[in-house]
C-alpha positions as CSV (number, residue, x, y, z in Angstrom):
1,M,14.3,7.5,2.9
2,Q,14.8,6.4,-0.7
3,E,12.9,8.6,-3.1
4,L,11.4,7.3,-6.4
5,T,9.5,9.2,-9.1
6,L,6.9,7.8,-11.5
7,N,7.4,9.5,-14.9
8,L,4.0,9.7,-16.4
9,P,2.6,10.9,-19.8
10,E,3.7,14.2,-21.5
11,G,1.3,17.1,-21.1
12,I,0.4,16.0,-17.6
13,D,1.1,19.6,-16.4
14,D,-2.1,20.8,-18.0
15,G,-5.3,21.1,-16.0
16,S,-6.0,21.6,-12.3
17,F,-3.9,19.9,-9.6
18,V,-5.1,18.0,-6.6
19,G,-2.5,17.1,-3.9
20,R,-2.6,14.1,-1.7
21,T,-0.2,12.5,0.8
22,A,-0.6,8.7,1.5
23,V,1.2,6.4,3.9
24,R,1.6,2.6,3.4
25,G,3.0,-0.2,5.5
26,I,5.6,-2.7,4.2
27,I,5.0,-5.6,6.7
28,C,7.0,-8.8,6.3
29,Q,6.8,-11.9,8.5
30,N,8.2,-15.3,7.7
31,G,9.2,-14.2,4.2
32,K,5.7,-13.1,3.3
33,Y,4.2,-9.6,3.0
34,L,0.8,-8.4,4.3
35,V,-1.2,-7.2,1.3
36,I,-4.7,-6.3,0.1
37,L,-5.8,-8.5,-2.8
38,G,-8.0,-6.6,-5.2
39,K,-10.7,-7.5,-7.7
40,Q,-8.2,-7.4,-10.7
41,G,-6.0,-10.1,-9.1
42,D,-3.7,-7.3,-8.0
43,C,-2.1,-6.7,-4.6
44,K,-1.1,-3.6,-2.7
45,F,0.4,-2.7,0.6
46,P,-2.1,-1.5,3.2
47,G,-2.3,2.2,3.7
48,G,-4.1,5.3,2.5
49,G,-4.5,9.0,2.6
50,M,-3.5,11.3,5.4
51,E,-6.3,13.2,7.0
52,Q,-6.1,16.8,8.1
53,G,-4.2,17.2,11.4
54,E,-2.5,13.8,11.1
55,F,1.2,13.0,11.1
56,L,2.8,10.2,9.0
57,F,3.0,7.6,11.7
58,G,-0.5,8.3,12.9
59,T,-1.8,7.8,9.3
60,L,0.2,4.6,9.0
61,T,-1.2,3.0,12.2
62,R,-4.8,4.1,11.5
63,E,-4.8,2.9,7.9
64,V,-3.2,-0.5,8.6
65,L,-5.7,-1.1,11.4
66,E,-8.6,0.0,9.2
67,E,-7.6,-2.1,6.3
68,T,-6.2,-5.2,7.9
69,G,-7.4,-5.4,11.5
70,C,-3.7,-5.4,12.6
71,H,-2.0,-3.1,15.0
72,V,1.3,-1.5,14.0
73,N,4.0,-1.7,16.7
74,P,5.1,1.9,16.9
75,D,8.7,1.0,17.9
76,S,9.1,-1.1,14.7
77,I,8.5,1.7,12.2
78,R,11.5,2.3,9.9
79,E,12.0,4.5,6.9
80,G,11.4,2.9,3.5
81,F,10.5,4.7,0.3
82,L,8.9,7.9,-0.9
83,V,7.2,7.8,-4.3
84,H,6.4,11.1,-6.0
85,E,3.6,10.5,-8.6
86,K,1.6,12.6,-11.0
87,T,-1.5,10.9,-12.5
88,N,-4.1,12.0,-14.9
89,R,-7.7,11.4,-13.7
90,Q,-10.7,10.9,-15.9
91,S,-11.6,14.6,-15.5
92,E,-9.2,17.5,-16.2
93,E,-7.6,17.0,-12.7
94,V,-4.0,15.9,-12.2
95,L,-3.4,14.0,-9.0
96,V,0.0,14.9,-7.4
97,M,0.6,12.3,-4.7
98,D,3.5,11.5,-2.3
99,S,3.2,8.0,-1.0
100,Y,5.4,7.2,2.1
101,Y,6.2,3.5,2.6
102,Y,7.4,2.5,6.0
103,F,8.7,-0.9,7.1
104,C,6.9,-2.0,10.3
105,E,5.7,-5.0,12.3
106,V,2.1,-5.8,13.3
107,A,0.1,-8.0,15.6
108,S,-3.5,-9.0,14.9
109,V,-6.1,-8.6,17.6
110,R,-8.4,-11.5,18.2
111,E,-12.1,-10.9,19.1
112,S,-11.2,-11.4,22.8
113,G,-8.9,-8.3,22.4
114,E,-5.6,-10.3,23.0
115,A,-2.8,-9.8,20.5
116,A,-1.9,-12.7,18.3
117,D,0.8,-13.6,15.8
118,A,-0.3,-11.7,12.7
119,S,1.4,-14.0,10.2
120,E,-1.5,-16.4,10.0
121,Y,-4.1,-13.7,10.0
122,V,-6.5,-13.5,7.0
123,V,-9.7,-11.6,6.8
124,E,-12.0,-12.1,3.8
125,N,-13.7,-8.9,2.5
126,F,-12.2,-6.8,5.3
127,Y,-10.6,-4.1,3.2
128,D,-13.0,-1.1,2.9
129,G,-15.9,-3.5,2.8
130,E,-15.4,-4.1,-0.9
131,V,-16.7,-7.5,-2.0
132,G,-14.0,-9.5,-3.8
133,T,-11.1,-8.2,-1.8
134,K,-9.2,-9.8,1.1
135,V,-6.2,-9.4,3.3
136,C,-3.5,-12.0,3.2
137,W,0.2,-12.8,3.4
138,L,2.1,-13.4,0.1
139,P,5.7,-14.0,-1.0
140,L,7.2,-11.1,-3.0
141,A,7.6,-13.1,-6.2
142,E,3.8,-13.9,-6.2
143,M,3.0,-10.2,-5.5
144,I,5.1,-9.1,-8.5
145,A,3.6,-11.8,-10.8
146,R,0.0,-10.8,-9.8
147,N,0.6,-7.1,-10.5
148,E,2.5,-7.8,-13.7
149,N,-0.5,-9.8,-14.9
150,V,-3.1,-7.0,-14.4
151,K,-4.6,-6.4,-17.8
152,D,-6.7,-3.2,-17.2
153,L,-4.6,-0.7,-15.3
154,S,-7.5,1.8,-15.4
155,K,-9.3,-0.4,-12.9
156,A,-6.2,-0.7,-10.7
157,P,-4.0,2.3,-11.4
158,W,-2.0,1.8,-8.1
159,V,-0.4,-1.3,-9.6
160,V,2.3,0.8,-11.4
161,R,3.3,2.4,-8.1
162,E,3.1,-0.8,-6.1
163,L,5.3,-2.6,-8.7
164,L,7.9,0.1,-8.4
165,I,8.2,-0.7,-4.6
166,M,8.1,-4.4,-5.1
167,W,10.9,-4.3,-7.7
168,E,13.0,-2.2,-5.2
169,L,12.3,-4.8,-2.5
170,Q,13.4,-7.6,-4.8
171,K,16.5,-5.7,-5.9
172,N,17.5,-5.0,-2.3
173,S,17.0,-8.7,-1.3
174,L,19.3,-10.0,-4.0
């Protein structure tokens, strides 16, 4: 697993620390990636925080299903990236987070329960019930452009971490 670190502002070691582990899926089909489009025009890979008693792969499959409605094929999971990150929050807390990114494949589930090709699957407003978000497939260049154009990072702080992964994907595909 390739490890990456986000070097954030000086003085970040002051205050109380909150630890978190997250797991995210890098899902590519037909040259496009499955992403969550946010309110700021940003995009991020589906995933989220590990719950007590969970393992990494369990978190990956649960989060991808919750956020996209797609089932991860357990046999397809391959190591990707690990991002170590320290982030100041609005309070005196410092978030120390490890985000594990795994390459994997998915199938969507139609209402009838049968599996379908996930590459055409789009669900408006599926992600965490937030209005203004949607799940879709985008080419890497568009994902990078969207995240580089986010003006207010305080409203989408994950953009910096997601761009780090997108740039690595771009570099590895050249």
